[in-house]
VEXMINU-164699 format. One record per residue (C-alpha): residue in three letters; z, x, y. Coordinates in steps of 0.05 Angstrom, whole numbers, plus 5000, padded with zeros to 4 digits. Each point is the difference from the previous one (the first is absolute). Example, Ala and Ser with C-alpha at 12.3 -4.5 7.8 and 13.67 -1.06 7.14 Angstrom:
2
ALA515652464910SER498750275069
//
This chain:
77
MET400668613265GLN495650574980LYS492949975027ILE495049864945VAL495450614997LYS493750184963GLY501550344935MET506049574981LYS500349804927THR498949274982ASN507249884980GLU502450325066LEU495549525039ILE502649404961ILE507250205014GLU498650075074ILE496249345003ARG505849644965ARG504750245055LEU495849665053PRO501449295025LEU495949454968SER495549905061LYS498050744999ARG498849984925ILE495449405009ILE496150385053ILE499150584953LEU497749534945GLU494949685046LYS497450685023VAL499350254928ALA496349374979GLN495450065060SER498650734983ILE498349824928ARG495349445022GLU496450465049GLN499350554948GLU497249514949GLU495249695050SER497650695020LYS498950184927VAL496049364987ILE495650115061SER498950734982THR498149834928ALA495349455022SER496550445050GLU499150554948GLU497149504951LEU495149725051PHE497850675028THR494550124949ASP497649295009TYR499150125075LEU496450664986ASN495249694949ASP499049275020LYS495649955062GLU501549255007LEU507250165016THR498150455058SER493749655024PHE503249765065SER502350715016ASN492850155020LEU501149545059ASP505850415027PHE495550405045GLU495649425023ASP500949745071PHE503349325001TYR498249475052GLU503649355004ALA495549395000LYS501649525057
//
Protein backbone atom coordinates (compact mmCIF):
# COMPACT_ATOMS: atom_id res chain seq x y z
CA MET A 1 0.00 0.00 0.00
CA GLN A 2 1.18 3.51 -0.79
CA LYS A 3 2.20 5.57 2.20
CA ILE A 4 -0.25 8.39 2.85
CA VAL A 5 1.68 11.62 2.42
CA LYS A 6 0.99 15.28 2.99
CA GLY A 7 -0.39 16.88 -0.13
CA MET A 8 -2.59 13.98 -1.23
CA LYS A 9 -6.00 15.00 -2.48
CA THR A 10 -9.06 14.12 -0.42
CA ASN A 11 -10.30 11.48 -2.85
CA GLU A 12 -6.84 9.86 -2.93
CA LEU A 13 -6.84 9.68 0.87
CA ILE A 14 -10.30 8.11 0.91
CA ILE A 15 -9.26 5.49 -1.65
CA GLU A 16 -6.18 4.59 0.41
CA ILE A 17 -8.19 4.45 3.64
CA ARG A 18 -10.78 2.16 2.02
CA ARG A 19 -7.97 -0.29 1.18
CA LEU A 20 -7.04 -0.65 4.85
CA PRO A 21 -8.42 -3.37 7.10
CA LEU A 22 -11.39 -2.35 9.25
CA SER A 23 -9.34 -2.18 12.47
CA LYS A 24 -6.93 0.33 10.91
CA ARG A 25 -9.82 2.40 9.51
CA ILE A 26 -11.38 2.58 12.97
CA ILE A 27 -8.07 3.81 14.41
CA ILE A 28 -7.94 6.52 11.74
CA LEU A 29 -11.53 7.52 12.53
CA GLU A 30 -10.74 7.77 16.25
CA LYS A 31 -7.62 9.85 15.61
CA VAL A 32 -9.50 12.23 13.31
CA ALA A 33 -12.33 12.64 15.84
CA GLN A 34 -9.79 13.30 18.61
CA SER A 35 -8.02 15.87 16.45
CA ILE A 36 -11.29 17.68 15.75
CA ARG A 37 -12.22 17.73 19.46
CA GLU A 38 -8.80 19.10 20.43
CA GLN A 39 -8.97 21.79 17.74
CA GLU A 40 -12.46 22.85 18.82
CA GLU A 41 -11.50 22.90 22.51
CA SER A 42 -8.47 25.01 21.71
CA LYS A 43 -10.61 27.42 19.70
CA VAL A 44 -13.13 27.75 22.54
CA ILE A 45 -10.41 28.39 25.12
CA SER A 46 -8.68 30.91 22.88
CA THR A 47 -11.92 32.78 22.19
CA ALA A 48 -12.85 32.84 25.88
CA SER A 49 -9.45 34.14 26.92
CA GLU A 50 -9.60 36.89 24.29
CA GLU A 51 -13.06 37.91 25.47
CA LEU A 52 -11.96 38.05 29.12
CA PHE A 53 -8.67 39.84 28.50
CA THR A 54 -10.11 43.35 28.63
CA ASP A 55 -12.07 42.43 31.76
CA TYR A 56 -8.85 41.47 33.51
CA LEU A 57 -7.19 44.68 32.36
CA ASN A 58 -10.01 46.93 33.56
CA ASP A 59 -11.65 45.18 36.53
CA LYS A 60 -9.40 45.39 39.60
CA GLU A 61 -11.64 42.95 41.52
CA LEU A 62 -10.62 40.17 39.15
CA THR A 63 -6.93 40.72 39.85
CA SER A 64 -7.03 41.83 43.49
CA PHE A 65 -5.43 38.62 44.77
CA SER A 66 -2.56 39.03 42.32
CA ASN A 67 -1.20 41.70 44.67
CA LEU A 68 -0.49 38.93 47.15
CA ASP A 69 1.78 37.05 44.74
CA PHE A 70 4.87 38.79 46.09
CA GLU A 71 3.91 38.60 49.76
CA ASP A 72 5.70 36.11 52.01
CA PHE A 73 3.47 33.25 53.03
CA TYR A 74 3.73 31.61 56.42
CA GLU A 75 1.70 28.60 57.33
CA ALA A 76 -0.23 28.92 60.60
CA LYS A 77 0.30 25.99 62.91
